[in-house]
N, C-alpha and C positions, 0 to 999 in steps of 0.2 A: 633172459628170465632171472629174476632176482628174488621173489618171495620164497618163503620156506616150502610152500606147496609146490610151486614151480620147480624148485631145485629137487624136490622129492620125485617128481615126475621123471627126472633124468637118472634116478637111482644113485643120487648123490655124486654124479659125475660132473665135474666142471670142465666143459669143452676146451677152454683155454689151457687150464693145468694139464689135461690129458694130452693135448697136442704137444706141449712143452716137454712132458715126459717121454713121449714117443721120439721126439727129436733128441733127447738126452741119450735114450737107449740106442739110437742109431749112431751117435757119436762114440758111445762106449763100444758098440760093436765093431767100429772101424779101428779101434786102438790095436796096434801091432800088425795092421795090414801094411803092404806095401803101397806106394803111390798108385801103381797099376790096379791092385786089388781094390783099393779104396775108390778109384775112378769107376771100376766095373760095378761095385756096390751101389754107388750113387746113380749110375746110369740105369741100373735095374729098377731102383725105386722111382726114378722119374719117368721111366717107361711104363711102370705099373700105373702111375697116375695118369699118364696120357691115354692108356688103353682101358680106363675105367676101373681099375683095381683100387678099391677104396678101403680104408680101414673100417671094419664092421661096427666097431663101438662108435666111431664118430658118424658113421652112416645112420645108425639107430638114433643117436642123439639128434641129428639133423631132422629126421622123420617126426620125432616126438615134438621138437620145437615147431615144426612146419604145421603140424595138426593144431597146435595151441593157436598159432598165429591166424590160421584159416577161420578158426571159430571165434576168436577175439574180434576179428573184423566186423562180425555181426552184432556185437553187443557194446553198448556205450558203458554199462555198468558191468565190470568184469569181476565183481565180487558179489553176484547175485546167485540165488540157488539155480535159476533158469540157466545161467551161463555155464555152471558146473555140470548141470544135466546134460546140456548140449555137448560139452566136452567128454563127458562119459560115453555118450553115444557115438561120438566120432572115433574115440580111441577103441571102442569095443568092435566097431565096423572094420577098423584096420588091423585088428588082431593084437592090439596092446592091452592085454587083460589086466596087468598090474596097474597101468595108468588109468584104465577105466574105473577100476575098484578105488583108487585114490580119489578120482573126481566125484564118484558117487558119494563117498565118505565126507568129501569137503562140501558137497551140496547140503547134506544132512546138518553139517556142523553150522554152516551159514544160516540155514533156515531155523535151526534151534536158537542161535544168537539173536536173530530178528525177531522171533517169537517172544523171547525173554525181554528184549528191549521195548517191544510193542506193549507187552503186559505191564512193564514197569512205568511206560509213559501213561498208559490208561489209568493205572492206580494213582499216579500223581495228579492227573487232571480230575479224577473222581473225587479225590480228596480236596483239590483246590481248582474248582471249576473257572474261578476268575482268571487264573493263568491261561486256560484255554481261550477265553475271550480275548486276552491280550494278544495271543499268538494269531487268532483270526484277524484282529485289527491290523496287526503288522503285515500279514499276507495281503490284505485288502488294499493297504496303503502301497505296498510295493507292486500291486496289480498281478500278483502270482495267483492266477485263477485256479490252477490244478491244486495248489497247496490249499487255497480257500475251501475248494470243494472237499479235499481230504479232511481237513479240520472240522468242517461243519458236519461231515458224516460221523466224525469222532465224537463231536458234541452231542449228536443225537443219541449215540450209543451210551455216552456217559449219563445223559439225562434219564434215559430209560433204566440204566443200572441203578441210579440213585432214587428213582421212583419205586423200583421193586425192592430195594433195600429198606426204604421207608415202610413200604407195606408189610415186609417181613417183620421188621422190628414191632410194628403195631400188632401184627398177628400174634407175636409172641406175648405182648403185653395182655392182649385180650384173652389168650389162652391161660395165662397165669390167673387173670381175674376169674375166668370161668372155673378153673380147678379150685381156687379158693372158695368161691361161692358154693360149688357143689360139696365141698368138705364141710362148710358150715351147715348146709342143709342136711347133710347126712348125720351130723352130730345132733341136729334138732329132730332127728327120727323120721326124715322125709325119705322116700323111695326114689333114688336117683339112678338114671341110666344115661349113658353117653351115647351119642350117635356121631358119626363122621360126616362133615358136610363136604361139598364138592371142592373145597380148598384144602382138604385134609385135616382140618381142625376138628377136635373132639368137643362137641357141644353137649352140655348137660341138660337133661330133661327130668321133670319129676312126674312119676307115675301117679295119677290122680283120677279116681273114678273110671278106671279102665282106659284112660287117655294119657298122652304124653303132653305135658304142658311145659313150655319153655321156662327155664329157671331165670328169674330176674338177676341181672348182674349190674351192680353199681358202676356207673360211668361207661357202660358199654351199651350198644344198641340191642334192642331186644332180639332174641333169636326167633326165627320164623317157626311156626308150629310144623311138625312133620306133615308133609303133604302140601304146604303152601308153596305157591310159585312152581318153577320148573326145576327144582333141585335135583340132586343125585337120587334122592330116595322117593320123591314125591310124584314125578310126572304129572303134576297138577291135580293130584287127588288128595282127599282127606285122610290122614293117618290115624288109625286107632290101635292102641296097644292091646294085644291079645294075651292075657296071662297064661293061658294054656300052652300056647306055642312059644311064648317068650319072644314074639316078633311084632313088629309093627305092620298091621294090615290095612290096605287102601281099599276105600269103596267109591 
């Protein structure tokens, strides 16, 4: 194990350093012993190893490393959220709560990083779609079909995002024109009322002879009369403004 995460699983215990320290402690313990006492001490330790008496710390380290190796065999990408999620499950099932918690946290960290990277890549290609076309061409040239499919899917999303952005900007322009036209009409003494269409835009209408007439807006398509088409308010019926109720009524 080499990475910071892997070392953290061991509780910052380095197996090689730990074994060396244990050996040094044994040597210190033998200082001042007679040759016969030293021989008996060594025999006791050797016998302990032969009869399965193992240092509990080294045993725990070995189990932690073993679980990691078992899970790693099933993943080619050992830095994916899925890998750390599998590791978390394996440690939890074996009773290693601390290691399970560390694995779950690492899964979230990796997923968060991947999400930020994906968002940054999307933003780059959204602003520079020609770069995405170049990447697709490269992948096609190298016959990397999986990458081609991923990039084309990304291109579809970028294209849709750019279309929606264009529509949103146009809607803002149209809304500004509508507001300006309504303000001019109000200044001219016209009775103006706003209705919200199915896209959420506020469309100005003029109350005229008991009806609502779409206000003409320079450079924008004429708004439909209330009741025309199958809009949010009309359901295909003709709308007439009722001054008594202050509402548009359909007949």
